[in-house]
C-alpha positions, -999 to +999 in steps of 0.1 A: -441+506-011-418+502+019-384+519+017-356+494+012-326+516+003-304+495+027-313+459+036-290+448+065-283+411+069-280+400+106-272+364+117-301+350+137-276+330+157-259+361+171-280+379+198-254+407+202-256+416+165-294+414+166-295+439+195-270+462+178-290+462+145-320+478+163-301+510+166-288+512+131-303+534+103-310+506+078-344+508+061-348+470+064-333+444+088-334+408+078-327+383+105-310+354+087-317+317+094-300+305+062-264+309+051-253+330+081-263+302+105-245+269+109-267+237+107-262+229+144-273+264+154-305+267+134-329+257+161-315+281+186-314+308+159-352+305+154-357+311+191-334+341+190-353+356+161-388+351+176-376+367+209-360+396+190-392+403+169-414+402+200-392+421+224-370+443+202-374+480+194-374+480+156-389+514+151-399+521+114-376+495+100-390+468+077-387+435+097-378+405+077-367+369+084-348+349+058-358+313+061-339+283+047-342+270+011-375+251+009-355+221-004-337+218+030-351+200+061-352+233+080-375+255+059-410+245+070-401+246+107-385+281+101-418+294+087-440+277+113-420+287+144-413+322+133-448+331+121-466+313+150-442+328+175-439+364+162-461+368+131-477+400+145-443+416+145-431+404+111-434+423+078-420+398+054-403+364+049-374+362+025-373+330+005-338+321-008-329+302-040-363+307-057-360+289-090-397+286-101-431+301-092-442+271-072-415+279-047-432+312-038-467+296-040-456+270-014-447+298+010-478+317+002-501+287+010-482+279+042-484+315+054-521+315+047-527+284+068-507+297+097-524+331+096-558+314+097-547+292+126-532+321+146-559+347+139-535+369+120-548+391+091-548+371+059-521+381+034-505+408+056-471+391+057-452+397+025-426+377+006-392+386-007-379+362-034-341+358-039-330+350-074-298+330-070-294+307-101-298+306-138-331+287-136-345+314-114-336+341-138-350+322-168-383+318-148-383+353-133-414+366-151-435+337-138-419+341-103-428+378-103-464+370-110-467+341-086-482+356-055-499+388-044-478+387-013-446+392-033-430+426-026-394+423-038-371+405-061-336+402-046-304+394-065-282+368-048-249+371-066-227+345-049-249+315-056-258+329-090-222+333-101-215+297-091-246+285-110-233+299-143-197+289-137-185+325-136-147+325-133-143+346-101-141+343-064-150+380-057-186+387-051-197+421-064-168+429-088-164+422-125-148+388-132-112+389-142-107+391-179-141+407-186-133+440-202-162+446-226-187+462-202-207+451-172-209+413-167-240+417-145-260+442-167-282+416-183-289+399-149-298+431-132-320+443-161-339+410-162-346+413-125-356+450-128-379+444-158-397+416-141-401+436-109-414+467-126-438+447-148-455+434-116-452+465-094-424+450-072-392+464-058-358+453-070-329+449-045-293+445-056-272+419-038-243+423-014-207+435-018-185+412+002-155+435+009-171+452+038-141+474+046-140+491+012-169+515+014-158+534-017-160+502-038-194+494-023-206+529-033-193+526-068-210+492-073-243+505-057-244+534-081-245+510-110-278+494-099-292+527-085-287+543-120-307+514-136-336+520-112-331+495-084-347+504-051-319+494-027-290+471-019-282+444+006-256+455+031-234+432+052-219+457+076-230+489+094-203+508+075-222+502+043-256+515+055-251+553+051-236+548+016-266+527+005-291+552+019-274+580+001-269+563-032-305+551-034-320+585-025-323+613-050-301+643-043-317+675-030-317+694-063-334+665-082-360+661-055-368+699-055-371+698-093-394+668-092-418+685-068-418+717-089-426+696-120-455+680-103-469+713-091-463+730-124-480+702-144-509+701-120-514+739-125-511+736-163-537+708-166-562+719-140-560+757-140-548+765-175-563+734-191-532+727-211-515+693-216-480+707-216-463+737-200-429+754-196-410+753-163-381+776-168-365+766-201-379+730-200-412+718-215-430+694-192-459+670-201-474+638-189-442+619-193-424+645-173-450+640-145-445+602-144-407+606-142-411+633-115-434+610-095-406+584-092-380+609-079-405+627-056-417+594-040-381+583-034-372+617-019-402+617+004-394+581+016-359+593+023-372+621+045-361+650+022-379+683+026-384+706-004-366+739-003-387+758-028-424+762-037-441+766-070-451+801-081-478+801-109-468+822-139-484+856-140-504+865-171 
């Protein structure tokens, strides 16, 4: 899977921001044609995005364009112009306000037709689905199974909070008066369960107070602890925090690699299904847990500091 610890939103209508984004250490950049672009600027924004994808230096970053809601008059032109103009340099399209599986199927079919017409590899361009209302959450299992192109489920908190009449104007924080726990726990877990059941990534939504990096970090740790793969960032100041929070720390990464080596030695050399690593017993469940941490550490560019030494008889 592609690394998406930090997913930076960049307005497609702002060439200066687009150019700056190419030098930032975000794992994913999504060029936005939806909420960040005024209606009168949408046509020019499409041209900016196509030019940036074709001519920009994006390096290893995941390149994504968020199109408009398919229920608007802009969505189909977004898809056609972006994919026909720069499909070879595009990794995914992000579809906002997904409320039912047919939303994703619509985009899948349109992509397939454009790929065939343009001679692009069929199915290469992925889809990211934003869950932004109660209906989308209720239908999330069907949405997660709707297309082989689907790569991520993304939480869109602002629209979601409005859709359930949550009594707050602050995106990312607990609603005033809610003191019993985490008001978003059920929402996040539903998204995460649907993602994992269908081998997708789960991305947490943005934190709007871009100047309070400490608060962003605190909120990001909540979804990272649950198992989310990354978080949407709105400002360059949030990127390093997201990359750190959604990467394992060095000690955990080293331990995960040791567990994998020790379990492999136990099962292949010693022909045992369980073994001791220090004072800890490890087995197949340990291996599966270690695989998760090791994969995230490798994706983050971590290098192990110790090697496995087989026990001496």
